[in-house]
Gaussian input, Z-matrix of N, CA and C with variables (Angstrom, degrees):
# hf/3-21g

backbone

0 1
 N
 C     1     B1
 C     2     B2     1     A1
 N     3     B3     2     A2     1     D1
 C     4     B4     3     A3     2     D2
 C     5     B5     4     A4     3     D3
 N     6     B6     5     A5     4     D4
 C     7     B7     6     A6     5     D5
 C     8     B8     7     A7     6     D6
 N     9     B9     8     A8     7     D7
 C    10    B10     9     A9     8     D8
 C    11    B11    10    A10     9     D9
 N    12    B12    11    A11    10    D10
 C    13    B13    12    A12    11    D11
 C    14    B14    13    A13    12    D12
 N    15    B15    14    A14    13    D13
 C    16    B16    15    A15    14    D14
 C    17    B17    16    A16    15    D15
 N    18    B18    17    A17    16    D16
 C    19    B19    18    A18    17    D17
 C    20    B20    19    A19    18    D18
 N    21    B21    20    A20    19    D19
 C    22    B22    21    A21    20    D20
 C    23    B23    22    A22    21    D21
 N    24    B24    23    A23    22    D22
 C    25    B25    24    A24    23    D23
 C    26    B26    25    A25    24    D24
 N    27    B27    26    A26    25    D25
 C    28    B28    27    A27    26    D26
 C    29    B29    28    A28    27    D27
 N    30    B30    29    A29    28    D28
 C    31    B31    30    A30    29    D29
 C    32    B32    31    A31    30    D30
 N    33    B33    32    A32    31    D31
 C    34    B34    33    A33    32    D32
 C    35    B35    34    A34    33    D33
 N    36    B36    35    A35    34    D34
 C    37    B37    36    A36    35    D35
 C    38    B38    37    A37    36    D36
 N    39    B39    38    A38    37    D37
 C    40    B40    39    A39    38    D38
 C    41    B41    40    A40    39    D39
 N    42    B42    41    A41    40    D40
 C    43    B43    42    A42    41    D41
 C    44    B44    43    A43    42    D42
 N    45    B45    44    A44    43    D43
 C    46    B46    45    A45    44    D44
 C    47    B47    46    A46    45    D45
 N    48    B48    47    A47    46    D46
 C    49    B49    48    A48    47    D47
 C    50    B50    49    A49    48    D48
 N    51    B51    50    A50    49    D49
 C    52    B52    51    A51    50    D50
 C    53    B53    52    A52    51    D51
 N    54    B54    53    A53    52    D52
 C    55    B55    54    A54    53    D53
 C    56    B56    55    A55    54    D54
 N    57    B57    56    A56    55    D55
 C    58    B58    57    A57    56    D56
 C    59    B59    58    A58    57    D57
 N    60    B60    59    A59    58    D58
 C    61    B61    60    A60    59    D59
 C    62    B62    61    A61    60    D60
 N    63    B63    62    A62    61    D61
 C    64    B64    63    A63    62    D62
 C    65    B65    64    A64    63    D63
 N    66    B66    65    A65    64    D64
 C    67    B67    66    A66    65    D65
 C    68    B68    67    A67    66    D66
 N    69    B69    68    A68    67    D67
 C    70    B70    69    A69    68    D68
 C    71    B71    70    A70    69    D69
 N    72    B72    71    A71    70    D70
 C    73    B73    72    A72    71    D71
 C    74    B74    73    A73    72    D72
 N    75    B75    74    A74    73    D73
 C    76    B76    75    A75    74    D74
 C    77    B77    76    A76    75    D75
 N    78    B78    77    A77    76    D76
 C    79    B79    78    A78    77    D77
 C    80    B80    79    A79    78    D78
 N    81    B81    80    A80    79    D79
 C    82    B82    81    A81    80    D80
 C    83    B83    82    A82    81    D81
 N    84    B84    83    A83    82    D82
 C    85    B85    84    A84    83    D83
 C    86    B86    85    A85    84    D84
 N    87    B87    86    A86    85    D85
 C    88    B88    87    A87    86    D86
 C    89    B89    88    A88    87    D87
 N    90    B90    89    A89    88    D88
 C    91    B91    90    A90    89    D89
 C    92    B92    91    A91    90    D90
 N    93    B93    92    A92    91    D91
 C    94    B94    93    A93    92    D92
 C    95    B95    94    A94    93    D93
 N    96    B96    95    A95    94    D94
 C    97    B97    96    A96    95    D95
 C    98    B98    97    A97    96    D96
 N    99    B99    98    A98    97    D97
 C   100   B100    99    A99    98    D98
 C   101   B101   100   A100    99    D99
 N   102   B102   101   A101   100   D100
 C   103   B103   102   A102   101   D101
 C   104   B104   103   A103   102   D102
 N   105   B105   104   A104   103   D103
 C   106   B106   105   A105   104   D104
 C   107   B107   106   A106   105   D105
 N   108   B108   107   A107   106   D106
 C   109   B109   108   A108   107   D107
 C   110   B110   109   A109   108   D108
 N   111   B111   110   A110   109   D109
 C   112   B112   111   A111   110   D110
 C   113   B113   112   A112   111   D111
 N   114   B114   113   A113   112   D112
 C   115   B115   114   A114   113   D113
 C   116   B116   115   A115   114   D114
 N   117   B117   116   A116   115   D115
 C   118   B118   117   A117   116   D116
 C   119   B119   118   A118   117   D117
 N   120   B120   119   A119   118   D118
 C   121   B121   120   A120   119   D119
 C   122   B122   121   A121   120   D120
 N   123   B123   122   A122   121   D121
 C   124   B124   123   A123   122   D122
 C   125   B125   124   A124   123   D123
 N   126   B126   125   A125   124   D124
 C   127   B127   126   A126   125   D125
 C   128   B128   127   A127   126   D126
 N   129   B129   128   A128   127   D127
 C   130   B130   129   A129   128   D128
 C   131   B131   130   A130   129   D129
 N   132   B132   131   A131   130   D130
 C   133   B133   132   A132   131   D131
 C   134   B134   133   A133   132   D132
 N   135   B135   134   A134   133   D133
 C   136   B136   135   A135   134   D134
 C   137   B137   136   A136   135   D135
 N   138   B138   137   A137   136   D136
 C   139   B139   138   A138   137   D137
 C   140   B140   139   A139   138   D138
 N   141   B141   140   A140   139   D139
 C   142   B142   141   A141   140   D140
 C   143   B143   142   A142   141   D141
 N   144   B144   143   A143   142   D142
 C   145   B145   144   A144   143   D143
 C   146   B146   145   A145   144   D144
 N   147   B147   146   A146   145   D145
 C   148   B148   147   A147   146   D146
 C   149   B149   148   A148   147   D147
 N   150   B150   149   A149   148   D148
 C   151   B151   150   A150   149   D149
 C   152   B152   151   A151   150   D150
 N   153   B153   152   A152   151   D151
 C   154   B154   153   A153   152   D152
 C   155   B155   154   A154   153   D153
 N   156   B156   155   A155   154   D154
 C   157   B157   156   A156   155   D155
 C   158   B158   157   A157   156   D156
 N   159   B159   158   A158   157   D157
 C   160   B160   159   A159   158   D158
 C   161   B161   160   A160   159   D159
 N   162   B162   161   A161   160   D160
 C   163   B163   162   A162   161   D161
 C   164   B164   163   A163   162   D162
 N   165   B165   164   A164   163   D163
 C   166   B166   165   A165   164   D164
 C   167   B167   166   A166   165   D165
 N   168   B168   167   A167   166   D166
 C   169   B169   168   A168   167   D167
 C   170   B170   169   A169   168   D168
 N   171   B171   170   A170   169   D169
 C   172   B172   171   A171   170   D170
 C   173   B173   172   A172   171   D171
 N   174   B174   173   A173   172   D172
 C   175   B175   174   A174   173   D173
 C   176   B176   175   A175   174   D174
 N   177   B177   176   A176   175   D175
 C   178   B178   177   A177   176   D176
 C   179   B179   178   A178   177   D177
 N   180   B180   179   A179   178   D178
 C   181   B181   180   A180   179   D179
 C   182   B182   181   A181   180   D180
 N   183   B183   182   A182   181   D181
 C   184   B184   183   A183   182   D182
 C   185   B185   184   A184   183   D183
 N   186   B186   185   A185   184   D184
 C   187   B187   186   A186   185   D185
 C   188   B188   187   A187   186   D186
 N   189   B189   188   A188   187   D187
 C   190   B190   189   A189   188   D188
 C   191   B191   190   A190   189   D189
 N   192   B192   191   A191   190   D190
 C   193   B193   192   A192   191   D191
 C   194   B194   193   A193   192   D192
 N   195   B195   194   A194   193   D193
 C   196   B196   195   A195   194   D194
 C   197   B197   196   A196   195   D195
 N   198   B198   197   A197   196   D196
 C   199   B199   198   A198   197   D197
 C   200   B200   199   A199   198   D198
 N   201   B201   200   A200   199   D199
 C   202   B202   201   A201   200   D200
 C   203   B203   202   A202   201   D201
 N   204   B204   203   A203   202   D202
 C   205   B205   204   A204   203   D203
 C   206   B206   205   A205   204   D204
 N   207   B207   206   A206   205   D205
 C   208   B208   207   A207   206   D206
 C   209   B209   208   A208   207   D207
 N   210   B210   209   A209   208   D208
 C   211   B211   210   A210   209   D209
 C   212   B212   211   A211   210   D210
 N   213   B213   212   A212   211   D211
 C   214   B214   213   A213   212   D212
 C   215   B215   214   A214   213   D213
 N   216   B216   215   A215   214   D214
 C   217   B217   216   A216   215   D215
 C   218   B218   217   A217   216   D216
 N   219   B219   218   A218   217   D217
 C   220   B220   219   A219   218   D218
 C   221   B221   220   A220   219   D219
 N   222   B222   221   A221   220   D220
 C   223   B223   222   A222   221   D221
 C   224   B224   223   A223   222   D222
 N   225   B225   224   A224   223   D223
 C   226   B226   225   A225   224   D224
 C   227   B227   226   A226   225   D225
 N   228   B228   227   A227   226   D226
 C   229   B229   228   A228   227   D227
 C   230   B230   229   A229   228   D228
 N   231   B231   230   A230   229   D229
 C   232   B232   231   A231   230   D230
 C   233   B233   232   A232   231   D231
 N   234   B234   233   A233   232   D232
 C   235   B235   234   A234   233   D233
 C   236   B236   235   A235   234   D234
 N   237   B237   236   A236   235   D235
 C   238   B238   237   A237   236   D236
 C   239   B239   238   A238   237   D237
 N   240   B240   239   A239   238   D238
 C   241   B241   240   A240   239   D239
 C   242   B242   241   A241   240   D240
 N   243   B243   242   A242   241   D241
 C   244   B244   243   A243   242   D242
 C   245   B245   244   A244   243   D243
 N   246   B246   245   A245   244   D244
 C   247   B247   246   A246   245   D245
 C   248   B248   247   A247   246   D246
 N   249   B249   248   A248   247   D247
 C   250   B250   249   A249   248   D248
 C   251   B251   250   A250   249   D249
 N   252   B252   251   A251   250   D250
 C   253   B253   252   A252   251   D251
 C   254   B254   253   A253   252   D252
 N   255   B255   254   A254   253   D253
 C   256   B256   255   A255   254   D254
 C   257   B257   256   A256   255   D255
 N   258   B258   257   A257   256   D256
 C   259   B259   258   A258   257   D257
 C   260   B260   259   A259   258   D258
 N   261   B261   260   A260   259   D259
 C   262   B262   261   A261   260   D260
 C   263   B263   262   A262   261   D261
 N   264   B264   263   A263   262   D262
 C   265   B265   264   A264   263   D263
 C   266   B266   265   A265   264   D264
 N   267   B267   266   A266   265   D265
 C   268   B268   267   A267   266   D266
 C   269   B269   268   A268   267   D267
 N   270   B270   269   A269   268   D268
 C   271   B271   270   A270   269   D269
 C   272   B272   271   A271   270   D270
 N   273   B273   272   A272   271   D271
 C   274   B274   273   A273   272   D272
 C   275   B275   274   A274   273   D273
 N   276   B276   275   A275   274   D274
 C   277   B277   276   A276   275   D275
 C   278   B278   277   A277   276   D276
 N   279   B279   278   A278   277   D277
 C   280   B280   279   A279   278   D278
 C   281   B281   280   A280   279   D279
 N   282   B282   281   A281   280   D280
 C   283   B283   282   A282   281   D281
 C   284   B284   283   A283   282   D282
 N   285   B285   284   A284   283   D283
 C   286   B286   285   A285   284   D284
 C   287   B287   286   A286   285   D285
 N   288   B288   287   A287   286   D286
 C   289   B289   288   A288   287   D287
 C   290   B290   289   A289   288   D288
 N   291   B291   290   A290   289   D289
 C   292   B292   291   A291   290   D290
 C   293   B293   292   A292   291   D291
 N   294   B294   293   A293   292   D292
 C   295   B295   294   A294   293   D293
 C   296   B296   295   A295   294   D294
 N   297   B297   296   A296   295   D295
 C   298   B298   297   A297   296   D296
 C   299   B299   298   A298   297   D297
 N   300   B300   299   A299   298   D298
 C   301   B301   300   A300   299   D299
 C   302   B302   301   A301   300   D300

   B1=1.4476
   B2=1.5341
   B3=1.3265
   B4=1.4728
   B5=1.5299
   B6=1.3040
   B7=1.4615
   B8=1.5208
   B9=1.3179
   B10=1.4577
   B11=1.5180
   B12=1.3002
   B13=1.4605
   B14=1.5276
   B15=1.3333
   B16=1.4556
   B17=1.5256
   B18=1.2935
   B19=1.4617
   B20=1.5231
   B21=1.3188
   B22=1.4689
   B23=1.5208
   B24=1.2805
   B25=1.4550
   B26=1.5291
   B27=1.3037
   B28=1.4602
   B29=1.5278
   B30=1.2923
   B31=1.4607
   B32=1.5211
   B33=1.3152
   B34=1.4604
   B35=1.5159
   B36=1.3051
   B37=1.4547
   B38=1.5323
   B39=1.3278
   B40=1.4730
   B41=1.5295
   B42=1.3305
   B43=1.4668
   B44=1.5186
   B45=1.3178
   B46=1.4578
   B47=1.5259
   B48=1.3320
   B49=1.4658
   B50=1.5294
   B51=1.3285
   B52=1.4685
   B53=1.5223
   B54=1.3157
   B55=1.4675
   B56=1.5235
   B57=1.3261
   B58=1.4617
   B59=1.5331
   B60=1.3322
   B61=1.4648
   B62=1.5242
   B63=1.3299
   B64=1.4670
   B65=1.5216
   B66=1.3115
   B67=1.4538
   B68=1.5312
   B69=1.3183
   B70=1.4673
   B71=1.5265
   B72=1.3260
   B73=1.4652
   B74=1.5222
   B75=1.3282
   B76=1.4703
   B77=1.5274
   B78=1.3207
   B79=1.4598
   B80=1.5247
   B81=1.3463
   B82=1.4654
   B83=1.5343
   B84=1.3284
   B85=1.4559
   B86=1.5116
   B87=1.3254
   B88=1.4563
   B89=1.5189
   B90=1.3381
   B91=1.4601
   B92=1.5281
   B93=1.3446
   B94=1.4656
   B95=1.5281
   B96=1.3256
   B97=1.4621
   B98=1.5288
   B99=1.3358
   B100=1.4584
   B101=1.5400
   B102=1.3546
   B103=1.4652
   B104=1.5318
   B105=1.3139
   B106=1.4619
   B107=1.5246
   B108=1.3090
   B109=1.4622
   B110=1.5238
   B111=1.3337
   B112=1.4577
   B113=1.5235
   B114=1.3250
   B115=1.4611
   B116=1.5184
   B117=1.3363
   B118=1.4517
   B119=1.5212
   B120=1.3199
   B121=1.4654
   B122=1.5207
   B123=1.3226
   B124=1.4656
   B125=1.5337
   B126=1.3157
   B127=1.4642
   B128=1.5207
   B129=1.3254
   B130=1.4625
   B131=1.5216
   B132=1.3206
   B133=1.4607
   B134=1.5271
   B135=1.3190
   B136=1.4665
   B137=1.5233
   B138=1.3087
   B139=1.4758
   B140=1.5251
   B141=1.3360
   B142=1.4658
   B143=1.5289
   B144=1.3285
   B145=1.4588
   B146=1.5264
   B147=1.3182
   B148=1.4630
   B149=1.5222
   B150=1.3246
   B151=1.4614
   B152=1.5337
   B153=1.3311
   B154=1.4626
   B155=1.5280
   B156=1.3155
   B157=1.4670
   B158=1.5279
   B159=1.3157
   B160=1.4627
   B161=1.5230
   B162=1.3205
   B163=1.4645
   B164=1.5248
   B165=1.3431
   B166=1.4671
   B167=1.5230
   B168=1.3328
   B169=1.4568
   B170=1.5275
   B171=1.3282
   B172=1.4596
   B173=1.5227
   B174=1.3396
   B175=1.4677
   B176=1.5299
   B177=1.3268
   B178=1.4558
   B179=1.5156
   B180=1.3228
   B181=1.4554
   B182=1.5192
   B183=1.3189
   B184=1.4671
   B185=1.5227
   B186=1.3260
   B187=1.4565
   B188=1.5234
   B189=1.3383
   B190=1.4638
   B191=1.5253
   B192=1.3284
   B193=1.4631
   B194=1.5210
   B195=1.3402
   B196=1.4636
   B197=1.5221
   B198=1.3228
   B199=1.4676
   B200=1.5181
   B201=1.3165
   B202=1.4620
   B203=1.5205
   B204=1.3222
   B205=1.4683
   B206=1.5234
   B207=1.3312
   B208=1.4608
   B209=1.5150
   B210=1.3144
   B211=1.4676
   B212=1.5257
   B213=1.3381
   B214=1.4554
   B215=1.5162
   B216=1.3169
   B217=1.4650
   B218=1.5218
   B219=1.3338
   B220=1.4588
   B221=1.5238
   B222=1.3123
   B223=1.4590
   B224=1.5220
   B225=1.3036
   B226=1.4596
   B227=1.5192
   B228=1.3238
   B229=1.4593
   B230=1.5248
   B231=1.3264
   B232=1.4587
   B233=1.5201
   B234=1.3265
   B235=1.4644
   B236=1.5261
   B237=1.3419
   B238=1.4507
   B239=1.5224
   B240=1.3072
   B241=1.4666
   B242=1.5235
   B243=1.3106
   B244=1.4542
   B245=1.5241
   B246=1.3021
   B247=1.4621
   B248=1.5316
   B249=1.3443
   B250=1.4615
   B251=1.5221
   B252=1.3333
   B253=1.4719
   B254=1.5271
   B255=1.3316
   B256=1.4642
   B257=1.5206
   B258=1.3319
   B259=1.4666
   B260=1.5302
   B261=1.3246
   B262=1.4627
   B263=1.5182
   B264=1.3332
   B265=1.4622
   B266=1.5205
   B267=1.3185
   B268=1.4616
   B269=1.5252
   B270=1.3386
   B271=1.4612
   B272=1.5212
   B273=1.3340
   B274=1.4652
   B275=1.5219
   B276=1.3376
   B277=1.4554
   B278=1.5272
   B279=1.3215
   B280=1.4637
   B281=1.5259
   B282=1.3307
   B283=1.4542
   B284=1.5355
   B285=1.3307
   B286=1.4522
   B287=1.5220
   B288=1.3429
   B289=1.4617
   B290=1.5280
   B291=1.3287
   B292=1.4643
   B293=1.5207
   B294=1.3118
   B295=1.4630
   B296=1.5190
   B297=1.3399
   B298=1.4641
   B299=1.5217
   B300=1.3256
   B301=1.4546
   B302=1.4973
   A1=108.00
   A2=118.01
   A3=120.20
   A4=111.43
   A5=114.86
   A6=121.23
   A7=108.10
   A8=115.84
   A9=120.63
   A10=108.57
   A11=116.73
   A12=122.29
   A13=108.75
   A14=116.50
   A15=120.97
   A16=113.16
   A17=118.39
   A18=119.77
   A19=110.30
   A20=116.80
   A21=118.65
   A22=111.43
   A23=115.77
   A24=120.42
   A25=112.34
   A26=117.86
   A27=120.27
   A28=109.48
   A29=115.19
   A30=121.17
   A31=107.55
   A32=114.18
   A33=118.71
   A34=110.30
   A35=114.89
   A36=120.56
   A37=107.02
   A38=119.21
   A39=121.20
   A40=113.38
   A41=117.95
   A42=119.89
   A43=111.20
   A44=117.38
   A45=121.44
   A46=110.40
   A47=116.92
   A48=120.49
   A49=110.49
   A50=117.86
   A51=120.77
   A52=110.83
   A53=117.43
   A54=120.76
   A55=110.62
   A56=117.06
   A57=120.71
   A58=111.24
   A59=117.57
   A60=120.77
   A61=111.15
   A62=117.95
   A63=120.84
   A64=110.30
   A65=117.20
   A66=121.52
   A67=110.74
   A68=117.61
   A69=121.37
   A70=111.30
   A71=117.80
   A72=120.47
   A73=113.04
   A74=118.33
   A75=120.37
   A76=112.37
   A77=117.06
   A78=121.36
   A79=109.69
   A80=118.01
   A81=119.74
   A82=111.27
   A83=114.57
   A84=120.98
   A85=113.56
   A86=117.44
   A87=120.71
   A88=114.70
   A89=117.71
   A90=121.99
   A91=109.39
   A92=116.96
   A93=119.42
   A94=112.98
   A95=117.45
   A96=120.11
   A97=112.72
   A98=117.99
   A99=122.38
   A100=109.38
   A101=116.64
   A102=119.22
   A103=112.07
   A104=115.69
   A105=121.44
   A106=106.21
   A107=117.63
   A108=121.02
   A109=109.88
   A110=115.10
   A111=122.06
   A112=108.58
   A113=117.32
   A114=121.17
   A115=113.41
   A116=117.38
   A117=121.16
   A118=109.88
   A119=116.46
   A120=120.51
   A121=111.82
   A122=117.12
   A123=120.01
   A124=112.34
   A125=117.81
   A126=121.47
   A127=112.82
   A128=117.37
   A129=120.74
   A130=112.68
   A131=117.54
   A132=119.56
   A133=111.70
   A134=117.11
   A135=120.67
   A136=109.64
   A137=115.84
   A138=120.60
   A139=111.27
   A140=117.19
   A141=120.60
   A142=111.06
   A143=117.09
   A144=119.82
   A145=112.93
   A146=117.89
   A147=119.94
   A148=112.80
   A149=116.81
   A150=121.32
   A151=108.77
   A152=119.17
   A153=119.72
   A154=112.11
   A155=114.98
   A156=121.68
   A157=110.16
   A158=115.86
   A159=120.97
   A160=112.19
   A161=117.24
   A162=120.76
   A163=113.57
   A164=117.40
   A165=118.75
   A166=113.40
   A167=116.72
   A168=123.49
   A169=112.84
   A170=116.56
   A171=121.41
   A172=110.55
   A173=117.23
   A174=120.79
   A175=112.14
   A176=115.86
   A177=121.14
   A178=110.04
   A179=115.78
   A180=123.76
   A181=107.30
   A182=117.12
   A183=121.95
   A184=110.23
   A185=115.91
   A186=121.93
   A187=110.36
   A188=115.38
   A189=120.05
   A190=109.81
   A191=115.91
   A192=122.33
   A193=106.38
   A194=116.66
   A195=121.37
   A196=110.79
   A197=114.91
   A198=121.54
   A199=106.59
   A200=117.42
   A201=121.67
   A202=110.38
   A203=114.71
   A204=121.50
   A205=106.52
   A206=115.54
   A207=122.21
   A208=109.18
   A209=116.80
   A210=122.79
   A211=111.67
   A212=116.49
   A213=121.29
   A214=114.64
   A215=118.09
   A216=122.32
   A217=110.31
   A218=116.14
   A219=121.18
   A220=106.57
   A221=116.93
   A222=121.05
   A223=110.10
   A224=114.23
   A225=122.07
   A226=106.40
   A227=116.42
   A228=122.19
   A229=107.85
   A230=115.69
   A231=120.98
   A232=107.97
   A233=115.32
   A234=121.12
   A235=107.05
   A236=115.54
   A237=121.16
   A238=110.42
   A239=115.68
   A240=121.03
   A241=108.18
   A242=116.11
   A243=121.66
   A244=109.00
   A245=116.08
   A246=121.78
   A247=111.14
   A248=118.08
   A249=121.45
   A250=112.99
   A251=116.78
   A252=119.44
   A253=113.38
   A254=117.86
   A255=120.81
   A256=114.70
   A257=118.47
   A258=120.99
   A259=109.89
   A260=116.39
   A261=121.37
   A262=110.28
   A263=115.45
   A264=121.47
   A265=108.89
   A266=115.72
   A267=121.88
   A268=106.98
   A269=115.77
   A270=121.07
   A271=108.00
   A272=115.67
   A273=121.94
   A274=109.51
   A275=115.61
   A276=122.43
   A277=109.35
   A278=116.20
   A279=121.61
   A280=107.42
   A281=115.86
   A282=120.87
   A283=107.96
   A284=115.68
   A285=122.68
   A286=106.53
   A287=117.51
   A288=119.73
   A289=111.23
   A290=114.81
   A291=119.78
   A292=109.60
   A293=115.53
   A294=120.02
   A295=109.02
   A296=117.54
   A297=118.17
   A298=111.18
   A299=116.13
   A300=118.99
   A301=113.17
   D1=130.01
   D2=-178.73
   D3=-70.61
   D4=147.25
   D5=176.79
   D6=-86.83
   D7=127.85
   D8=-179.09
   D9=-97.42
   D10=129.25
   D11=-178.66
   D12=-97.05
   D13=114.87
   D14=-177.41
   D15=-99.48
   D16=13.39
   D17=179.31
   D18=-67.09
   D19=149.96
   D20=-179.29
   D21=-64.16
   D22=153.18
   D23=-177.07
   D24=-81.64
   D25=-16.87
   D26=179.74
   D27=-137.90
   D28=149.78
   D29=175.09
   D30=-119.68
   D31=148.78
   D32=178.95
   D33=-74.63
   D34=153.02
   D35=171.82
   D36=-57.87
   D37=135.29
   D38=-177.45
   D39=-54.67
   D40=-35.78
   D41=178.83
   D42=-67.54
   D43=-38.88
   D44=177.51
   D45=-67.12
   D46=-40.81
   D47=178.74
   D48=-62.72
   D49=-42.28
   D50=178.33
   D51=-65.04
   D52=-38.84
   D53=178.32
   D54=-65.00
   D55=-39.69
   D56=177.62
   D57=-65.64
   D58=-36.97
   D59=177.59
   D60=-67.14
   D61=-40.20
   D62=176.99
   D63=-64.08
   D64=-41.57
   D65=178.88
   D66=-64.33
   D67=-39.76
   D68=-179.77
   D69=-63.14
   D70=-28.97
   D71=179.79
   D72=-72.04
   D73=-19.40
   D74=179.15
   D75=-105.22
   D76=-1.80
   D77=175.98
   D78=-92.86
   D79=166.48
   D80=176.64
   D81=-54.31
   D82=133.39
   D83=-178.86
   D84=97.56
   D85=-10.51
   D86=-176.00
   D87=-85.59
   D88=-21.98
   D89=179.87
   D90=-140.74
   D91=158.47
   D92=177.03
   D93=-62.06
   D94=-28.31
   D95=-179.12
   D96=-79.46
   D97=-11.49
   D98=179.60
   D99=-135.94
   D100=66.84
   D101=-177.47
   D102=-79.11
   D103=162.06
   D104=172.26
   D105=-78.24
   D106=129.99
   D107=-179.17
   D108=-92.33
   D109=130.80
   D110=177.07
   D111=-129.13
   D112=158.04
   D113=-178.10
   D114=-84.26
   D115=-20.26
   D116=-176.65
   D117=-147.54
   D118=148.11
   D119=178.28
   D120=-63.41
   D121=-24.40
   D122=179.90
   D123=-68.67
   D124=-16.48
   D125=179.42
   D126=-83.49
   D127=-16.74
   D128=-171.57
   D129=-64.50
   D130=-54.81
   D131=-176.30
   D132=-66.73
   D133=-35.84
   D134=177.36
   D135=-62.84
   D136=-44.12
   D137=-179.68
   D138=-65.59
   D139=-42.50
   D140=-179.45
   D141=-65.07
   D142=-43.97
   D143=-178.70
   D144=-71.39
   D145=-22.49
   D146=179.71
   D147=-86.26
   D148=-6.09
   D149=177.41
   D150=-80.91
   D151=125.92
   D152=179.87
   D153=-73.71
   D154=151.59
   D155=178.36
   D156=-59.49
   D157=140.54
   D158=179.99
   D159=-72.37
   D160=-23.94
   D161=-177.08
   D162=-91.85
   D163=-42.04
   D164=-174.25
   D165=-129.92
   D166=-0.45
   D167=-179.84
   D168=66.11
   D169=20.27
   D170=175.38
   D171=-81.49
   D172=176.76
   D173=-178.45
   D174=-81.42
   D175=143.80
   D176=174.91
   D177=-87.46
   D178=153.08
   D179=172.61
   D180=-123.07
   D181=143.80
   D182=-176.81
   D183=-83.92
   D184=129.26
   D185=173.94
   D186=-94.47
   D187=-42.41
   D188=-174.97
   D189=-157.06
   D190=142.69
   D191=176.95
   D192=-133.60
   D193=113.42
   D194=-177.32
   D195=-129.79
   D196=158.87
   D197=172.76
   D198=-104.35
   D199=125.61
   D200=-176.19
   D201=-138.66
   D202=164.96
   D203=172.46
   D204=-112.29
   D205=110.19
   D206=-177.87
   D207=-127.85
   D208=136.21
   D209=178.71
   D210=50.34
   D211=35.45
   D212=177.66
   D213=79.97
   D214=6.23
   D215=-178.87
   D216=-116.61
   D217=142.24
   D218=170.79
   D219=-85.14
   D220=114.87
   D221=-177.17
   D222=-133.15
   D223=159.77
   D224=170.56
   D225=-98.42
   D226=127.99
   D227=-179.08
   D228=-108.32
   D229=123.12
   D230=-179.91
   D231=-116.86
   D232=117.03
   D233=176.56
   D234=-98.14
   D235=124.68
   D236=-174.48
   D237=-131.05
   D238=162.57
   D239=173.16
   D240=-140.35
   D241=153.33
   D242=179.70
   D243=-76.71
   D244=132.19
   D245=-179.99
   D246=-67.66
   D247=-25.70
   D248=-177.95
   D249=-91.94
   D250=-58.32
   D251=-172.09
   D252=-99.65
   D253=-11.22
   D254=177.27
   D255=84.64
   D256=1.37
   D257=-179.78
   D258=-59.87
   D259=136.19
   D260=-179.07
   D261=-101.24
   D262=151.53
   D263=179.90
   D264=-153.58
   D265=151.70
   D266=174.50
   D267=-119.23
   D268=130.61
   D269=177.93
   D270=-119.53
   D271=146.97
   D272=-178.16
   D273=-118.27
   D274=136.36
   D275=-178.84
   D276=-131.57
   D277=155.08
   D278=172.88
   D279=-132.91
   D280=130.57
   D281=178.41
   D282=-84.73
   D283=118.83
   D284=179.17
   D285=-125.36
   D286=100.18
   D287=-178.64
   D288=-58.49
   D289=143.49
   D290=178.50
   D291=-67.90
   D292=138.31
   D293=177.59
   D294=-91.91
   D295=139.77
   D296=178.60
   D297=-65.70
   D298=142.40
   D299=-179.19
   D300=-88.93

């Protein structure tokens, strides 16, 4: 049976990848003080895995999903790595239930 290679066909310039990583740290999800808000904990892992890798745009895989108190906030911390290039990332989420209208 032939081995199928699923690695991405292109990689970003290292300077562009570093710039994208710096930008991700100041966007929602990049720090505990600015988490991505979701309505349910069940949305967290789906959202994290659907985010493309900043370096190669490959799929992320979840290493760990924990609930922690960081910088005075209750957040969900998701540690992920890229399935293709191995780049690691930490994303922060906060569960905010929807209020009835």
